[in-house]
C-alpha positions, -999 to 999 in steps of 0.1 A, spaced: -781 -628 287 -780 -591 291 -797 -568 265 -783 -525 257 -801 -502 280 -823 -482 257 -814 -444 255 -838 -436 290 -834 -395 278 -849 -401 242 -880 -419 260 -913 -400 264 -925 -400 305 -951 -431 293 -929 -449 270 -900 -446 307 -928 -465 330 -938 -485 310 -901 -498 303 -892 -500 344 -931 -511 343 -917 -544 319 -875 -544 323 -853 -561 356 -820 -539 357 -806 -568 362 -812 -571 324 -795 -549 312 -760 -536 301 -752 -501 307 -773 -488 326 -747 -471 345 -741 -450 321 -777 -444 310 -786 -436 345 -751 -408 341 -765 -390 314 -805 -393 325 -789 -373 357 -782 -352 333 -794 -317 329 -814 -317 303 -836 -284 280 -871 -309 295 -878 -315 330 -900 -354 336 -934 -344 357 -918 -339 395 -937 -373 405 -906 -392 390 -885 -379 414 -893 -386 445 -881 -370 483 -870 -394 494 -849 -418 479 -831 -432 503 -865 -448 524 -874 -456 488 -842 -477 482 -845 -491 515 -881 -505 517 -869 -522 484 -849 -547 510 -813 -524 491 -787 -512 508 -758 -488 489 -733 -510 477 -764 -532 467 -786 -509 448 -754 -493 429 -743 -531 423 -775 -532 407 -775 -501 384 -740 -510 375 -726 -475 392 -708 -474 421 -718 -464 456 -709 -430 459 -727 -419 432 -759 -435 447 -753 -422 480 -752 -380 459 -783 -388 437 -803 -399 469 -786 -370 488 -793 -338 466 -755 -337 462 -760 -352 423 -795 -347 399 -812 -382 399 -825 -398 368 -859 -403 365 -854 -440 359 -837 -447 398 -875 -441 414 -891 -462 392 -864 -489 398 -867 -485 434 -904 -487 432 -903 -525 408 -882 -536 435 -904 -531 460 -929 -555 444 
């Protein structure tokens, strides 16, 4: 049974890293909503290592197509492409999710 995704924006950098080290995206309800909220401008930004320069390469090294990533993240492929192209600021969780999938 899926559990509701917590508020990712409210987590500290360390809490976010810890959360994604032990949580798989497919275990969560409302993940897409939480990721979209996390990609909105914030008063306090995350440390820069959350924002990988080439998210598409990281996704590909995880063996995911855009469509597969979108399905796993509960968003549309257009949103994934917007995050990866830099058209829309990606959520900090995205690089952590992709990196976890590579493991």
